[in-house]
KEVONU-831389 format. One line per 8 residues: their letters; for each residue z, x, y of C-alpha. Coordinates in pm, whole numbers, padded with zeros to 5 digits. Each point is the difference from the previous one (the first is absolute). Layout:
# residues N
a> Z:X:Y; ...
***
This chain:
# residues 231
mywpdape> -01615:-07498:-07360; 00154:00085:00321; 00143:-00175:00312; -00270:-00163:00240; -00131:00115:00334; 00150:-00130:00315; -00168:-00301:00126; -00178:-00045:00339
ppvvsevh> 00217:-00124:00278; 00096:-00366:-00005; -00162:-00240:00231; 00191:-00273:00175; -00109:-00347:00100; 00129:-00338:00063; 00278:00099:00226; 00241:-00274:00112
atsctvty> 00340:00000:00145; 00188:00056:-00330; -00275:00089:-00250; -00313:00203:-00062; -00247:00063:-00284; -00061:00355:-00130; -00298:00090:-00218; -00097:00334:-00166
qpprddgg> -00241:00135:-00245; 00037:00148:-00357; 00011:00389:-00009; -00336:00185:-00057; 00157:00155:-00292; 00235:-00206:-00206; 00114:00313:-00203; -00176:-00103:-00320
apvtgyil> 00230:-00319:-00059; 00000:-00358:00147; 00183:-00063:00320; 00311:-00202:-00083; 00094:-00081:00355; 00065:00118:00378; 00312:00086:00182; -00028:-00132:00350
errtagtn> 00253:00100:00288; 00044:-00069:00345; 00203:00140:00299; 00052:-00063:00353; -00208:00219:00222; 00197:00292:00130; 00258:00015:-00283; -00020:00184:-00329
kwirvkdt> 00153:-00263:-00213; -00253:-00130:-00257; 00090:-00318:-00177; -00168:-00135:-00318; -00151:-00352:00074; 00059:-00103:-00364; 00254:00116:-00272; -00275:-00028:-00262
lvtdvlyt> -00357:00155:00007; -00272:-00190:00192; -00267:-00087:-00240; -00285:-00106:00234; -00169:00194:00284; 00103:-00261:00266; 00363:-00073:00066; 00147:-00242:00289
idnltpdt> 00336:00138:00134; 00234:-00250:00143; 00340:00016:00188; -00115:00245:00234; 00162:00028:00358; -00197:-00161:00298; -00130:00231:00274; 00051:00313:-00211
qyefrvav> -00259:00273:-00096; -00021:00092:-00374; -00192:00249:-00209; -00074:-00008:-00372; -00088:00229:-00286; -00091:-00054:-00375; 00015:00209:-00308; -00173:-00082:-00354
vnkagmsd> 00174:-00001:-00329; -00124:00057:-00350; 00145:00091:-00324; 00019:00371:00098; 00197:-00046:00305; -00040:-00097:00379; -00259:00162:00231; 00080:00130:00345
fsiisski> 00028:-00266:00276; -00309:-00061:00211; -00044:00098:00366; 00191:-00236:00209; -00160:-00309:00132; -00078:-00081:00357; 00292:-00142:00195; 00015:-00375:00034
mtgekpdk> 00210:-00223:00236; 00141:-00329:-00149; -00060:-00293:00210; -00257:-00286:00069; -00335:00012:00214; -00004:-00257:00274; -00148:-00341:-00044; -00345:-00078:00153
pglpevtv> -00010:-00065:00365; -00149:-00323:00147; -00364:-00061:00050; -00094:00199:00339; -00123:-00210:00291; -00293:00186:00173; -00090:-00009:00354; -00340:00191:00114
datdnsvr> -00015:00117:00360; -00378:00043:00088; 00077:00198:00324; 00159:00310:-00169; -00105:00016:-00369; 00344:-00093:-00115; 00142:-00211:-00267; 00353:-00126:00007
lqwtapss> 00182:-00097:-00326; 00335:-00187:-00021; 00185:-00082:-00324; 00331:-00090:-00140; 00219:00268:-00176; 00049:-00045:-00390; 00264:-00238:-00112; 00186:00283:-00179
nggadite> -00019:00381:00109; 00095:00112:-00361; 00349:00076:00097; -00118:00298:00224; -00121:00020:00350; -00366:-00039:00055; -00132:00335:00135; -00359:-00117:00085
yivrcrts> -00287:-00243:-00041; -00341:00072:-00100; -00277:-00200:00135; -00329:-00024:-00216; -00328:-00040:00171; -00285:-00088:-00215; -00370:-00059:00038; -00248:-00095:-00260
derkditv> -00052:00375:-00073; 00296:00199:00094; 00386:-00013:00043; 00223:00166:00253; 00384:00026:00000; 00205:00032:00315; 00378:00083:00001; 00214:-00187:00229
pvdtites> 00284:00225:00103; 00362:-00142:-00061; 00085:00015:00387; -00233:-00280:00052; 00192:-00220:-00243; 00271:-00182:00160; -00006:-00362:-00070; -00074:-00219:-00296
lisytirk> -00340:-00071:00170; -00193:00318:00043; -00313:00058:00224; -00226:00292:-00006; -00318:00062:00199; -00277:00212:-00146; -00198:00156:00277; -00341:00169:-00024
qlqvhtly> 00052:00084:-00368; -00236:-00251:-00149; -00388:-00036:-00001; -00139:-00237:00253; -00199:-00297:-00073; 00140:-00002:-00342; 00171:-00250:-00221; 00353:00091:-00118
rfavaavn> 00267:-00129:-00213; 00365:00083:00036; 00312:00037:-00219; 00334:00153:00035; 00268:00162:-00221; 00351:00118:00061; 00133:00334:-00129; 00360:00108:-00050
kvgrgpws> 00133:00318:-00181; -00081:-00139:-00340; -00363:-00053:00080; -00270:-00236:00140; 00047:-00369:-00080; -00280:-00244:-00090; -00269:-00088:00267; 00011:-00313:00201
dmteeikt> -00279:-00239:-00040; -00330:00103:00159; -00097:-00157:00321; -00335:-00180:00051; -00287:00229:00138; 00049:00096:00368; -00289:00151:00216; 00048:00301:00228
ysgtlhii> -00159:00051:00315; -00133:00307:00202; 00268:-00012:00277; -00238:-00109:00270; -00053:-00350:00112; -00362:-00041:00102; -00069:-00257:00272; -00324:-00170:00020
waietktd> -00078:-00125:00354; -00226:-00287:00092; -00062:-00201:00307; -00015:-00384:-00023; -00286:-00063:00271; 00078:-00363:00050; 00362:00032:00056; 00025:00367:00110
nrkwqcrh> 00302:00045:-00204; 00031:00336:-00177; 00052:-00031:-00373; 00119:00263:-00254; 00007:00024:-00367; 00215:00207:-00241; -00225:00162:-00261; 00293:00027:-00255
cqsrnfw> 00145:-00359:00028; -00307:-00165:00131; 00194:-00187:00261; -00117:-00119:00343; 00153:-00027:00343; -00084:-00046:00354; 00113:00123:00327
***
């Protein structure tokens, strides 16, 4: 009987403003004796001070850590214990930033301009930014068989009502649906509701001319919208 191998690096999930969940796996070699528990430690990124998250051994391979400081980067490591002793600590986990992701934005309103193959979207900002500034929005454009994501830079975001025009990036004569998500330094928040299908156009209005022989009036018809008018 001997002490166990060091486990793989822990994985952090469910990150919130003051808590997160850390998971890890049993060691490949338990040293010939059952694992009796784990020692889980955290530290503020950029420091050398490790702090045990629990005074006694953690007996599960998943542990939720509370009482973290909001807007702070943390790292984690874990060691395994059996009757022979304690393993070396694992490699340090990836850094995480405590905080909340933004709420979902409002449903986008979509306007199609048939003259230059552009689509203008307008939506309301999330009710909560998660306690951190929104750094960008992601616009999702979806057809029946493909998906395209467009990043909206932060310098276009100045009001609670946001507008963005997609020009010449979409397939023409195609049905699209759109959704928007907000991003802060913690990550991407949930997607807004998806719009109804909107059809794009080729960027040129085709005018069909005809002559009204009885009235001698010139008549035109827009092929896209099927409307008619007279001179």
